[in-house]
Backbone bond lengths (Angstrom), bond angles and torsions (degrees), N, CA, C in turn:
res aa  C-N    CA-C-N  psi(-1)  N-CA   C-N-CA  omega(-1)  CA-C   N-CA-C  phi
1 M - - - 1.456 - - 1.519 109.66 -
2 T 1.320 116.07 135.84 1.456 121.27 179.80 1.524 111.23 -75.92
3 A 1.330 116.29 127.98 1.462 120.79 172.08 1.528 109.02 -79.94
4 L 1.327 116.47 150.29 1.457 121.51 -177.22 1.523 111.10 -115.67
5 I 1.326 115.43 144.19 1.462 122.67 169.98 1.519 107.48 -123.25
6 T 1.320 116.01 132.36 1.461 121.34 -177.33 1.513 110.98 -98.55
7 W 1.335 116.24 123.37 1.462 119.57 170.32 1.527 107.85 -77.02
8 P 1.333 119.79 140.62 1.463 121.28 -178.76 1.528 112.79 -50.12
9 G 1.335 115.30 135.17 1.457 121.79 -177.76 1.506 113.57 98.42
10 N 1.328 117.15 -8.23 1.464 121.99 -178.41 1.524 111.85 -117.43
11 E 1.324 116.81 19.51 1.465 120.77 -172.83 1.525 113.19 -60.89
12 A 1.332 117.45 -46.29 1.465 120.02 -176.63 1.523 110.95 -64.20
13 F 1.334 116.70 -43.63 1.463 120.50 180.00 1.523 110.27 -63.32
14 A 1.339 117.20 -44.66 1.461 120.86 -178.68 1.524 111.45 -66.13
15 R 1.330 117.22 -39.49 1.470 119.65 177.78 1.526 110.75 -62.13
16 G 1.342 115.71 -40.95 1.458 118.93 178.04 1.521 111.79 -62.32
17 L 1.326 116.85 -42.20 1.465 120.30 177.35 1.523 111.05 -63.34
18 A 1.330 116.18 -46.27 1.463 119.91 -177.96 1.524 111.35 -60.94
19 T 1.329 116.85 -39.95 1.459 120.75 179.14 1.515 111.25 -64.03
20 R 1.327 117.12 -44.53 1.459 121.25 -178.11 1.523 112.62 -70.18
21 L 1.331 116.08 -29.88 1.465 120.06 -174.91 1.518 113.80 -100.62
22 G 1.317 116.64 -13.02 1.452 119.51 -174.48 1.512 112.12 69.72
23 S 1.323 117.16 29.09 1.460 121.94 -176.92 1.521 111.40 -84.46
24 S 1.331 115.32 149.23 1.455 120.29 171.56 1.532 109.06 -80.51
25 M 1.334 115.76 159.00 1.457 121.86 -179.75 1.527 108.59 -118.38
26 L 1.313 116.84 130.97 1.458 122.24 175.50 1.520 108.03 -100.19
27 P 1.328 118.23 118.22 1.470 119.97 -179.25 1.528 111.94 -62.74
28 L 1.327 115.12 151.12 1.458 122.00 -179.18 1.524 109.90 -122.67
29 V 1.316 115.90 132.97 1.464 122.23 174.01 1.522 107.49 -108.31
30 L 1.308 116.35 121.24 1.462 121.58 -177.52 1.527 108.53 -135.02
31 R 1.323 115.98 124.20 1.473 120.17 175.67 1.521 108.38 -149.86
32 R 1.326 116.04 178.37 1.457 122.12 -178.72 1.531 110.48 -116.23
33 F 1.312 116.02 136.96 1.453 120.52 169.20 1.541 108.20 -70.32
34 P 1.330 117.20 164.05 1.475 119.49 -179.27 1.525 114.05 -55.77
35 D 1.340 116.91 -27.73 1.472 118.90 179.90 1.520 113.25 -86.82
36 G 1.350 116.75 4.21 1.454 121.15 176.66 1.509 114.72 94.81
37 E 1.329 118.22 -7.88 1.457 120.08 178.98 1.527 110.46 -70.79
38 A 1.328 115.74 153.04 1.463 121.32 -175.45 1.524 111.60 -84.44
39 Y 1.328 115.20 139.31 1.460 122.92 170.06 1.521 106.82 -109.58
40 I 1.326 117.42 124.89 1.469 122.42 -176.08 1.522 109.40 -126.06
41 R 1.327 116.55 130.96 1.463 121.10 171.79 1.522 109.84 -150.20
42 F 1.331 117.32 130.32 1.460 119.20 172.28 1.518 108.68 -101.49
43 E 1.304 116.33 155.05 1.454 122.24 -179.50 1.525 109.59 -115.55
44 G 1.315 115.96 147.15 1.456 120.42 -178.62 1.522 111.11 105.13
45 D 1.318 115.05 179.51 1.462 122.09 -173.89 1.526 109.82 -107.41
46 C 1.330 116.90 118.96 1.462 120.84 178.67 1.526 112.29 -105.62
47 R 1.329 117.20 3.61 1.455 120.38 -173.43 1.529 112.05 -62.38
48 S 1.321 114.74 137.35 1.472 123.28 173.30 1.515 113.18 61.92
49 Q 1.320 118.26 29.62 1.468 120.91 176.10 1.525 109.88 -146.63
50 P 1.327 116.63 152.08 1.468 119.34 174.52 1.519 111.01 -75.41
51 V 1.330 115.79 148.83 1.459 121.72 179.98 1.526 108.23 -131.44
52 A 1.314 116.71 142.77 1.460 121.80 174.50 1.519 109.31 -125.36
53 I 1.326 115.99 135.92 1.456 121.97 175.09 1.527 107.86 -96.61
54 V 1.323 116.79 127.97 1.461 122.30 177.90 1.519 107.67 -97.28
55 A 1.334 116.09 109.08 1.469 120.10 -175.07 1.512 109.75 -151.87
56 S 1.326 116.99 107.65 1.449 120.10 174.66 1.518 108.85 -73.66
57 L 1.340 117.25 133.61 1.459 121.17 -169.52 1.519 113.77 -99.76
58 D 1.345 117.04 42.50 1.452 119.38 158.93 1.530 106.17 -74.00
59 R 1.321 117.93 154.75 1.461 122.21 -174.10 1.534 110.92 48.82
60 P 1.326 116.86 53.41 1.466 119.90 -173.62 1.521 114.13 -65.24
61 D 1.333 118.39 -26.71 1.462 119.75 -178.91 1.531 111.24 -63.21
62 E 1.338 116.57 -32.11 1.459 120.49 179.04 1.522 112.22 -74.84
63 K 1.323 117.15 -31.10 1.458 121.02 -167.65 1.519 114.69 -99.32
64 T 1.328 116.95 -31.44 1.458 119.82 -167.85 1.526 114.73 -60.14
65 P 1.342 120.79 -47.26 1.469 117.81 -179.93 1.526 112.99 -56.22
66 G 1.317 117.24 -45.21 1.456 120.88 179.89 1.520 112.98 -63.04
67 L 1.333 116.75 -38.43 1.462 120.08 177.87 1.522 111.29 -63.84
68 L 1.324 116.84 -38.83 1.463 120.14 178.11 1.524 110.70 -65.50
69 F 1.335 117.20 -41.84 1.459 120.80 178.55 1.532 110.23 -62.97
70 L 1.340 116.07 -42.95 1.459 120.65 -178.41 1.526 111.47 -65.29
71 A 1.330 117.48 -42.88 1.462 120.77 179.08 1.528 110.55 -60.25
72 D 1.327 117.49 -42.40 1.463 121.05 178.13 1.528 111.27 -64.30
73 A 1.335 116.34 -42.01 1.466 120.07 -179.24 1.526 111.04 -62.65
74 L 1.320 116.64 -42.52 1.466 120.35 179.14 1.524 111.06 -62.23
75 R 1.319 116.12 -43.18 1.461 119.89 -179.47 1.528 110.36 -66.59
76 D 1.333 117.39 -41.63 1.459 121.83 179.07 1.524 111.88 -62.91
77 E 1.342 115.85 -32.20 1.458 120.55 -177.61 1.531 112.97 -88.77
78 G 1.336 117.95 4.59 1.452 119.52 169.92 1.510 117.46 109.56
79 A 1.348 119.16 6.03 1.465 119.87 176.30 1.531 109.49 -62.02
80 T 1.324 116.86 137.53 1.472 120.04 -178.33 1.515 112.02 -73.09
81 S 1.316 117.63 -28.41 1.461 122.82 173.75 1.520 107.98 -157.99
82 V 1.328 115.70 157.28 1.465 121.15 178.44 1.521 107.85 -128.73
83 G 1.324 115.80 114.76 1.457 121.39 179.39 1.517 111.41 -106.29
84 L 1.313 115.49 164.14 1.465 122.04 178.24 1.515 109.22 -124.04
85 I 1.331 116.46 117.76 1.460 122.31 172.29 1.524 106.39 -100.48
86 A 1.321 116.06 100.58 1.461 122.78 -176.57 1.528 107.95 -114.83
87 P 1.336 118.46 90.36 1.463 119.17 -178.22 1.525 112.93 -52.05
88 Y 1.327 116.52 -37.36 1.468 120.98 170.60 1.515 108.23 -115.36
89 L 1.327 116.80 129.55 1.454 122.21 -178.57 1.528 109.22 -110.68
90 G 1.310 116.51 116.07 1.455 120.89 -177.90 1.520 113.39 -82.45
91 Y 1.305 114.81 179.10 1.461 124.29 176.99 1.528 113.08 54.50
92 L 1.319 115.93 52.60 1.461 121.01 171.72 1.524 111.76 -116.32
93 R 1.329 116.81 -10.99 1.462 121.39 -174.29 1.526 111.97 -66.30
94 Q 1.338 116.80 -49.55 1.468 120.87 -175.12 1.530 108.58 -87.43
95 D 1.344 115.69 87.24 1.464 120.93 -175.55 1.527 112.63 -109.16
96 A 1.331 116.76 9.92 1.462 121.32 177.75 1.526 108.40 -155.13
97 R 1.319 115.96 163.71 1.458 121.25 177.91 1.531 108.15 -100.94
98 F 1.331 116.16 113.12 1.457 121.15 -177.28 1.527 112.17 -96.40
99 Q 1.332 116.17 -23.47 1.460 121.31 177.64 1.523 108.70 -135.15
100 P 1.326 117.08 147.77 1.464 119.78 179.60 1.524 111.01 -54.37
101 G 1.312 115.54 135.08 1.457 120.64 176.83 1.508 115.54 91.08
102 E 1.334 117.50 -9.28 1.461 119.51 -179.93 1.532 110.76 -68.98
103 A 1.322 115.27 141.65 1.454 120.90 173.48 1.526 109.67 -81.78
104 V 1.316 117.26 130.62 1.470 121.84 173.63 1.531 105.92 -87.35
105 S 1.324 115.27 82.37 1.464 121.51 -168.08 1.521 113.16 -65.60
106 S 1.337 118.01 -29.00 1.467 119.21 -179.44 1.524 110.92 -61.78
107 K 1.321 117.62 -39.37 1.464 120.87 -179.80 1.528 111.30 -71.13
108 T 1.324 115.73 -43.72 1.464 119.17 -179.46 1.523 110.91 -63.41
109 Y 1.334 116.51 -45.72 1.463 120.35 -178.57 1.527 110.89 -64.31
110 A 1.329 116.55 -38.60 1.464 120.11 177.94 1.522 111.10 -63.07
111 R 1.331 117.31 -39.21 1.466 119.97 177.87 1.528 110.85 -63.33
112 V 1.329 116.36 -40.81 1.463 120.52 -179.32 1.532 110.64 -63.40
113 L 1.327 117.17 -50.78 1.465 120.29 -178.85 1.520 111.77 -67.26
114 S 1.323 117.04 -37.68 1.465 120.24 179.68 1.528 111.03 -64.33
115 G 1.330 117.37 -29.03 1.450 120.45 178.23 1.513 113.81 -79.28
116 A 1.348 117.32 -16.46 1.463 121.15 -175.45 1.521 113.77 -103.48
117 F 1.341 117.04 -26.36 1.460 120.37 -173.68 1.521 111.44 -121.12
118 N 1.338 114.52 156.22 1.467 120.46 179.00 1.516 112.80 -87.52
119 W 1.320 117.05 -26.55 1.464 120.88 179.83 1.519 109.07 -159.65
120 L 1.322 114.55 166.39 1.461 121.70 -174.60 1.518 109.98 -141.91
121 V 1.337 116.17 137.54 1.468 122.99 170.73 1.514 107.69 -124.81
122 T 1.321 117.59 132.44 1.458 121.22 177.61 1.524 109.73 -143.94
123 V 1.331 115.53 173.49 1.465 122.27 -179.26 1.521 109.15 -116.20
124 D 1.323 116.64 125.75 1.468 123.44 173.09 1.533 113.21 36.00
125 P 1.326 117.53 69.91 1.473 119.59 178.83 1.523 111.20 -65.06
126 H 1.320 115.49 149.02 1.464 122.09 -174.43 1.529 109.37 -85.00
127 L 1.327 116.32 73.61 1.457 121.74 -178.17 1.525 110.66 -87.64
128 H 1.319 116.26 140.06 1.463 121.97 176.90 1.519 109.68 -115.64
129 R 1.314 115.74 -82.88 1.471 120.27 -176.92 1.516 112.59 -81.79
130 N 1.312 117.78 -18.87 1.450 121.72 175.59 1.521 109.35 -89.73
131 R 1.318 116.24 133.93 1.466 120.00 -178.32 1.521 112.47 -81.41
132 S 1.324 117.16 -25.30 1.465 120.45 179.90 1.520 108.96 -152.42
133 L 1.328 115.85 164.15 1.456 120.66 179.15 1.520 112.03 -64.10
134 S 1.325 117.11 -25.25 1.464 120.26 -177.98 1.526 112.21 -64.88
135 E 1.330 117.45 -15.18 1.460 119.96 177.16 1.525 112.35 -75.97
136 V 1.343 117.00 -17.92 1.459 119.92 179.04 1.534 112.60 -123.83
137 Y 1.335 117.44 -30.10 1.463 120.92 179.96 1.520 109.87 -97.68
138 T 1.322 116.45 138.55 1.465 120.82 -179.57 1.519 112.43 -101.51
139 I 1.332 118.07 -1.21 1.462 121.80 174.48 1.526 108.83 -98.25
140 P 1.341 117.85 157.96 1.466 119.68 175.67 1.529 110.72 -58.82
141 A 1.315 116.35 131.18 1.460 121.44 -177.54 1.520 110.29 -131.57
142 R 1.319 115.76 133.15 1.459 121.04 176.05 1.524 109.77 -114.41
143 V 1.319 114.71 139.15 1.459 121.45 179.84 1.528 109.33 -113.37
144 V 1.320 115.98 124.93 1.463 122.70 174.90 1.526 107.91 -96.75
145 H 1.326 116.53 135.63 1.461 121.34 179.71 1.528 110.22 -100.35
146 A 1.321 115.73 132.39 1.460 121.40 -178.18 1.516 113.07 -80.44
147 A 1.329 118.59 -8.51 1.469 122.18 -173.32 1.528 113.81 -51.90
148 P 1.348 120.97 -45.92 1.467 118.90 -179.05 1.522 113.27 -59.95
149 A 1.339 116.83 -41.16 1.467 119.88 -178.66 1.526 111.30 -71.64
150 I 1.330 117.13 -38.73 1.471 120.07 177.77 1.520 110.37 -64.22
151 A 1.329 116.54 -44.38 1.467 120.19 179.52 1.525 110.78 -60.39
152 A 1.329 117.00 -42.08 1.462 120.13 179.76 1.523 111.06 -63.55
153 W 1.343 116.88 -40.08 1.467 119.71 179.55 1.529 110.40 -65.70
154 V 1.321 117.30 -45.05 1.466 120.59 -179.23 1.517 110.05 -61.91
155 A 1.329 117.44 -44.98 1.465 120.83 -179.34 1.524 111.80 -60.23
156 A 1.319 116.62 -34.66 1.463 120.58 -176.55 1.526 113.38 -85.17
157 N 1.345 117.86 -19.36 1.461 119.60 -169.86 1.522 116.16 -124.17
158 V 1.327 118.61 -10.36 1.465 120.17 -175.23 1.525 109.77 -125.79
159 K 1.310 116.17 127.03 1.451 121.23 178.16 1.528 110.06 -85.21
160 A 1.329 116.78 129.59 1.470 123.85 178.04 1.525 112.09 50.42
161 P 1.343 118.54 59.21 1.464 120.27 -176.59 1.520 112.90 -76.43
162 A 1.331 116.22 152.52 1.461 123.87 166.84 1.517 106.23 -126.50
163 L 1.339 117.22 123.21 1.453 122.13 -175.42 1.524 110.15 -84.52
164 I 1.350 115.95 132.90 1.464 122.06 -176.79 1.520 108.89 -123.20
165 G 1.340 116.42 124.01 1.454 121.11 174.93 1.503 111.06 -98.07
166 P 1.354 117.95 152.81 1.470 121.21 -173.94 1.518 114.56 -74.86
167 D 1.339 118.36 -23.59 1.475 120.30 -176.66 1.523 108.99 -164.32
168 S 1.317 115.79 177.82 1.464 120.73 -175.69 1.518 112.29 -62.42
169 E 1.347 118.01 -30.65 1.455 120.70 179.67 1.524 112.40 -64.61
170 S 1.328 117.00 -22.17 1.467 120.92 -177.49 1.527 113.26 -88.18
171 A 1.326 117.94 -3.51 1.466 121.09 -173.38 1.524 112.43 -55.91
172 Q 1.319 117.21 -42.30 1.463 120.45 -174.92 1.520 112.19 -63.75
173 W 1.344 116.79 -46.37 1.465 116.78 -175.95 1.524 112.80 -83.69
174 V 1.332 118.95 -27.08 1.466 119.70 174.64 1.526 110.29 -69.46
175 S 1.321 117.03 -40.64 1.470 120.01 177.05 1.516 110.65 -64.57
176 D 1.334 117.50 -33.38 1.466 121.85 177.38 1.528 110.64 -62.59
177 I 1.343 116.21 -48.17 1.466 120.14 178.37 1.523 110.31 -60.72
178 A 1.328 116.58 -46.40 1.472 120.81 -177.94 1.518 111.58 -61.97
179 A 1.334 116.68 -40.09 1.462 120.01 -178.02 1.527 111.63 -64.15
180 R 1.313 117.25 -31.89 1.458 120.76 -178.34 1.521 112.65 -68.07
181 I 1.348 116.58 -23.84 1.467 119.46 -177.75 1.531 111.20 -122.71
182 A 1.340 116.40 15.60 1.466 122.46 177.92 1.524 112.10 51.95
183 A 1.335 115.92 48.96 1.466 121.97 -179.58 1.521 110.05 -112.71
184 P 1.328 118.45 151.01 1.474 120.32 174.53 1.523 110.00 -70.39
185 W 1.332 115.98 160.43 1.458 119.75 179.77 1.524 110.03 -151.91
186 L 1.308 115.94 159.41 1.462 122.38 172.33 1.517 108.34 -157.39
187 V 1.318 115.75 165.75 1.463 120.41 175.59 1.518 109.21 -120.71
188 L 1.303 115.97 148.62 1.452 122.08 -177.31 1.526 111.02 -81.69
189 D 1.316 115.93 154.27 1.460 121.59 167.87 1.522 106.77 -89.14
190 K 1.348 116.63 118.19 1.463 120.07 -172.63 1.516 111.05 -121.42
191 T 1.328 114.99 137.47 1.455 121.81 171.34 1.520 107.93 -123.63
192 R 1.341 116.09 119.15 1.462 120.29 179.70 1.525 109.24 -104.32
193 R 1.333 116.26 122.82 1.461 121.48 179.20 1.529 112.13 -103.53
194 G 1.306 115.81 -11.08 1.458 120.94 179.41 1.509 109.51 -177.71
195 D 1.345 117.77 177.10 1.454 121.08 -177.75 1.527 112.57 -58.52
196 R 1.325 117.77 -31.10 1.460 121.17 -177.33 1.527 112.34 -123.39
197 D 1.318 116.05 18.91 1.464 120.73 -179.47 1.529 108.33 -127.54
198 V 1.339 115.55 100.19 1.460 121.93 -175.32 1.519 109.54 -130.75
199 E 1.319 116.25 136.35 1.460 121.69 175.48 1.523 108.47 -120.72
200 V 1.326 117.16 132.65 1.459 120.59 179.58 1.522 109.64 -129.97
201 S 1.332 115.33 155.97 1.461 121.14 172.69 1.515 108.46 -138.38
202 I 1.322 115.65 152.93 1.465 121.87 -177.43 1.519 108.03 -99.77
203 P 1.340 118.00 115.35 1.466 119.59 -172.39 1.524 114.80 -67.51
204 D 1.326 118.83 -33.67 1.464 120.65 -177.53 1.525 109.93 -146.34
205 P 1.334 117.81 79.17 1.467 121.34 -176.40 1.524 113.75 -60.50
206 T 1.339 118.61 -22.11 1.460 120.11 -177.92 1.531 111.80 -64.19
207 K 1.343 117.13 -24.08 1.463 119.94 179.13 1.522 111.74 -66.31
208 L 1.330 116.30 -16.80 1.464 120.21 -175.07 1.522 113.29 -95.01
209 K 1.330 116.98 -5.46 1.464 119.34 -176.34 1.519 110.58 -59.76
210 G 1.334 114.93 126.13 1.457 120.49 179.11 1.511 114.02 81.54
211 H 1.338 117.48 7.34 1.455 121.30 -178.91 1.526 111.31 -121.76
212 T 1.322 115.41 158.09 1.457 122.12 174.75 1.517 109.06 -93.06
213 P 1.339 118.79 118.75 1.463 120.07 178.82 1.531 111.03 -65.50
214 V 1.322 116.33 128.09 1.461 122.55 175.91 1.524 106.85 -118.36
215 L 1.328 116.22 103.02 1.457 121.68 -179.31 1.520 108.78 -81.80
216 V 1.335 116.87 125.63 1.467 120.90 -177.69 1.521 109.36 -123.88
217 D 1.330 116.04 127.32 1.461 121.14 177.51 1.518 108.52 -134.12
218 D 1.335 116.64 153.28 1.464 117.74 -179.40 1.521 111.03 -75.66
219 I 1.327 117.64 -43.23 1.460 120.54 179.25 1.526 109.70 -122.14
220 L 1.329 116.07 125.12 1.464 120.96 171.34 1.517 106.64 -99.44
221 S 1.322 115.82 101.58 1.457 121.43 -177.87 1.523 109.53 -104.84
222 S 1.316 117.80 -88.16 1.468 120.20 173.27 1.521 111.08 -80.55
223 G 1.359 116.01 -21.50 1.462 120.71 -179.48 1.513 114.39 77.73
224 R 1.337 119.11 9.16 1.463 121.26 -171.58 1.528 112.68 -65.92
225 T 1.327 117.13 -37.62 1.464 118.78 178.54 1.524 110.67 -63.27
226 M 1.330 116.28 -46.42 1.452 120.50 -179.37 1.528 111.48 -66.29
227 I 1.320 116.51 -35.97 1.467 120.71 178.23 1.526 110.41 -63.40
228 A 1.341 116.24 -47.03 1.467 119.99 -179.72 1.525 111.02 -61.93
229 A 1.336 116.93 -40.39 1.467 120.33 179.91 1.524 111.34 -68.64
230 A 1.332 116.80 -42.73 1.466 119.93 -178.76 1.515 112.05 -59.92
231 K 1.325 117.67 -39.55 1.461 121.18 179.38 1.524 110.52 -61.87
232 Q 1.338 116.53 -38.47 1.458 119.23 179.93 1.520 111.30 -70.16
233 F 1.326 116.95 -40.07 1.468 119.11 179.52 1.522 110.88 -65.55
234 R 1.310 117.39 -39.07 1.459 120.65 176.65 1.536 110.61 -64.15
235 A 1.333 115.71 -39.80 1.467 119.53 178.87 1.521 111.56 -64.50
236 L 1.327 116.96 -28.47 1.467 121.60 177.71 1.523 112.58 -81.57
237 G 1.337 116.43 -2.80 1.453 120.09 175.55 1.508 115.79 101.99
238 A 1.343 118.25 8.42 1.464 119.90 178.72 1.523 109.76 -64.18
239 A 1.318 116.72 125.83 1.459 120.86 -178.57 1.514 112.15 -79.13
240 N 1.318 116.05 -22.25 1.462 120.94 -174.71 1.524 108.58 -145.44
241 V 1.313 117.91 131.52 1.461 122.53 177.12 1.527 107.89 -129.62
242 I 1.322 116.17 128.55 1.458 122.11 -179.36 1.524 108.74 -109.25
243 G 1.331 117.35 139.56 1.454 122.42 176.19 1.519 110.40 -117.61
244 I 1.326 116.75 128.78 1.466 121.72 179.20 1.521 109.26 -125.64
245 G 1.325 116.39 134.35 1.455 121.53 174.95 1.509 110.68 -128.49
246 V 1.329 116.64 144.36 1.461 119.46 174.86 1.531 108.84 -73.63
247 H 1.333 116.85 -49.41 1.462 121.75 -175.30 1.526 110.03 -115.80
248 A 1.321 117.02 122.93 1.465 122.24 -174.78 1.525 111.16 -96.83
249 I 1.343 116.76 84.41 1.464 119.58 170.50 1.529 108.70 -74.37
250 L 1.338 116.95 -58.11 1.466 124.50 171.79 1.530 112.91 43.72
251 G 1.322 114.90 61.00 1.455 119.98 -179.86 1.518 112.68 -78.63
252 G 1.327 115.67 158.68 1.460 121.85 175.83 1.519 113.12 57.28
253 D 1.346 115.28 -128.87 1.464 120.50 -177.54 1.519 112.32 -97.43
254 A 1.346 117.64 22.73 1.461 120.88 -173.02 1.528 112.33 -58.02
255 L 1.319 117.64 -45.71 1.464 119.81 -177.53 1.529 110.93 -65.38
256 T 1.307 117.30 -42.87 1.463 120.86 177.11 1.525 110.80 -60.61
257 A 1.329 116.68 -41.88 1.459 121.03 -179.84 1.523 111.52 -66.39
258 L 1.329 117.83 -35.74 1.467 120.79 177.68 1.523 110.87 -62.90
259 H 1.323 116.16 -45.23 1.467 119.26 178.55 1.532 110.97 -66.63
260 A 1.315 117.12 -38.45 1.466 120.73 179.70 1.520 111.63 -64.74
261 A 1.337 117.00 -27.56 1.462 120.93 179.63 1.517 112.88 -78.26
262 G 1.326 116.88 -6.36 1.462 119.55 177.06 1.511 115.04 110.10
263 I 1.328 118.09 8.12 1.465 120.02 176.74 1.521 107.88 -82.66
264 S 1.314 115.41 117.78 1.460 120.23 -173.64 1.516 112.46 -75.49
265 K 1.340 117.04 -29.46 1.467 120.14 -178.89 1.521 109.18 -147.21
266 V 1.325 116.60 131.97 1.463 122.92 174.86 1.521 107.73 -114.42
267 V 1.318 116.21 124.47 1.463 122.22 -178.34 1.524 108.64 -128.16
268 T 1.335 116.63 137.39 1.451 120.67 178.88 1.526 110.48 -129.69
269 C 1.318 115.29 161.25 1.459 121.14 172.11 1.523 109.17 -77.44
270 N 1.320 116.18 162.93 1.465 119.35 -173.62 1.524 113.13 -92.07
271 T 1.329 116.93 35.79 1.462 120.35 175.45 1.519 111.81 -72.40
272 I 1.328 117.14 -31.01 1.462 124.15 174.56 1.526 106.11 -127.09
273 T 1.309 117.63 125.87 1.461 120.55 -177.15 1.523 110.37 -62.92
274 H 1.335 115.60 124.23 1.468 120.97 -177.35 1.526 108.03 -159.08
275 P 1.346 118.64 150.17 1.466 120.50 179.45 1.521 114.25 -57.41
276 T 1.339 118.77 -21.62 1.461 120.96 -179.57 1.528 113.18 -82.69
277 N 1.327 117.82 -5.11 1.468 119.86 -179.04 1.523 111.04 -56.59
278 G 1.336 116.24 124.73 1.459 120.65 177.74 1.510 112.81 -144.94
279 I 1.339 117.21 -1.42 1.455 122.23 -178.41 1.527 107.74 -123.90
280 D 1.325 116.17 113.10 1.463 122.34 -173.60 1.529 110.35 -89.66
281 L 1.325 116.15 126.06 1.469 121.25 -178.63 1.522 113.16 -107.90
282 T 1.322 118.10 6.10 1.461 118.56 -175.36 1.520 112.77 -63.49
283 D 1.328 118.03 -34.31 1.467 119.78 177.34 1.526 110.71 -61.48
284 L 1.327 116.96 -44.56 1.464 120.70 -177.93 1.526 111.00 -67.03
285 V 1.332 116.69 -41.06 1.459 119.54 178.29 1.524 110.39 -67.75
286 A 1.318 117.42 -38.94 1.468 120.40 -179.56 1.521 111.57 -61.48
287 E 1.318 117.92 -31.89 1.459 120.71 -178.11 1.517 112.47 -66.89
288 V 1.330 118.04 -26.02 1.467 119.56 -174.53 1.519 113.46 -120.13
289 H 1.343 118.14 0.19 1.460 118.76 -170.68 1.519 112.68 -68.91
290 E 1.327 117.86 -28.79 1.466 119.81 -172.36 1.519 110.73 -72.99
291 F 1.302 115.66 81.84 1.462 119.41 -179.58 1.515 108.64 -101.10
292 R 1.328 115.51 117.15 1.453 121.20 -178.85 1.519 109.32 -111.05
293 P 1.306 119.34 96.86 1.451 119.79 -179.55 1.518 113.80 -57.43
294 A 1.340 118.36 -21.78 1.455 120.54 -177.17 1.525 112.94 -81.27
295 R 1.316 118.55 -10.09 1.461 120.59 -179.45 1.519 111.07 -62.40
296 A 1.317 115.11 146.08 1.465 119.08 -179.79 1.513 111.04 -66.39
297 Q 1.328 116.58 -40.38 1.459 120.70 179.90 1.523 108.04 -110.38
298 R 1.301 115.37 105.49 1.451 119.46 -179.61 1.516 109.27 -131.20
299 P 1.347 117.77 155.35 1.459 120.19 179.01 1.512 110.92 -61.87
300 A 1.320 115.36 152.66 1.457 119.98 175.81 1.508 109.73 -63.83
301 R 1.306 115.86 157.01 1.464 119.93 -179.41 1.522 111.14 -58.19
302 G 1.342 114.40 134.25 1.453 118.99 177.49 1.513 113.62 77.99
303 T 1.348 117.48 8.45 1.454 119.69 -178.16 1.520 110.52 -60.84
304 T 1.321 116.48 135.28 1.451 121.48 174.97 1.519 108.28 -89.00
305 I 1.313 117.58 117.98 1.453 122.58 -175.94 1.508 109.71 -105.55
306 R 1.299 117.39 121.53 1.457 120.06 172.32 1.523 108.08 -88.91
307 P 1.336 117.67 130.32 1.453 119.72 -179.97 1.520 111.69 -56.12
308 K 1.346 115.44 156.22 1.462 119.35 -177.19 1.515 111.64 -57.80
309 S 1.336 116.76 -37.27 1.460 119.28 179.52 1.508 111.19 -62.32
310 A 1.331 116.72 -36.49 1.460 120.48 -179.88 1.529 110.27 -68.94
311 R 1.341 116.74 -40.56 1.461 119.08 -178.10 1.509 111.37 -66.09
312 K 1.326 117.19 -35.09 1.463 119.91 180.00 1.522 111.89 -65.93
313 E 1.312 116.00 -31.84 1.466 119.14 -174.80 1.516 112.77 -82.27
314 R 1.306 116.82 -12.79 1.463 118.14 -177.34 1.513 111.00 -75.90
């Protein structure tokens, strides 16, 4: 059985995993020296057993050095393998060089993590030009999909929903959620002119008649796409608009702006701890977390694994 270590801020998620898996927990001591450098120490015995660190990688610049130190310490102290359960995986946005001199940070960050960990589990990574994590990560990586949990929440909480995706790239996973609850769906036509300048249009508003628009996005960062869409749905007469995000970055005044745009309820998955968390993914992650690189029959690197519950529903 894999022992778990919780990075600060991930306590609830790690406790849920430990309960479902019957895993032991190794306490972590983390503080800063006066010069700002990290002091890392784990407590307990990790010898002759696999260990996984539970650490969502929002604000990765703050966390990454300490995670690397911790992974090395575990290996030095006898852990048979060190895995990373990162419900949110950062540094995937910059996956190409658009201007001379730009750092392709997704590749560099993947090399760093691949050199420190034996395996990786994450939830719905924000991939653009890369089709799978195996194109950038060289360690075995499993991807958990939030669609089953989102569909269950919508079915239980929204009357006559219509699922709305932010752009054409979202069609596959928005249609997946809609199919699970027999709901109509569509994707918006989006033009992005900058980080906070987004224009959207609704291709076929008639599909929404008599339904509650449920806007679903993988990452809620500034929220500008969802804000622009919500204003249009309200203008079309929608009495209620729901916003759902897998990963709750929600920096600055994003949440306030979402509500001001007419979104009556914002709900996110618990990949990043946030007051909007209302969809628990620990069951889905627990089903696939036990990755044993030493097994004779193991998934290919970068394999996307759909949880057993998801496969049954298809």
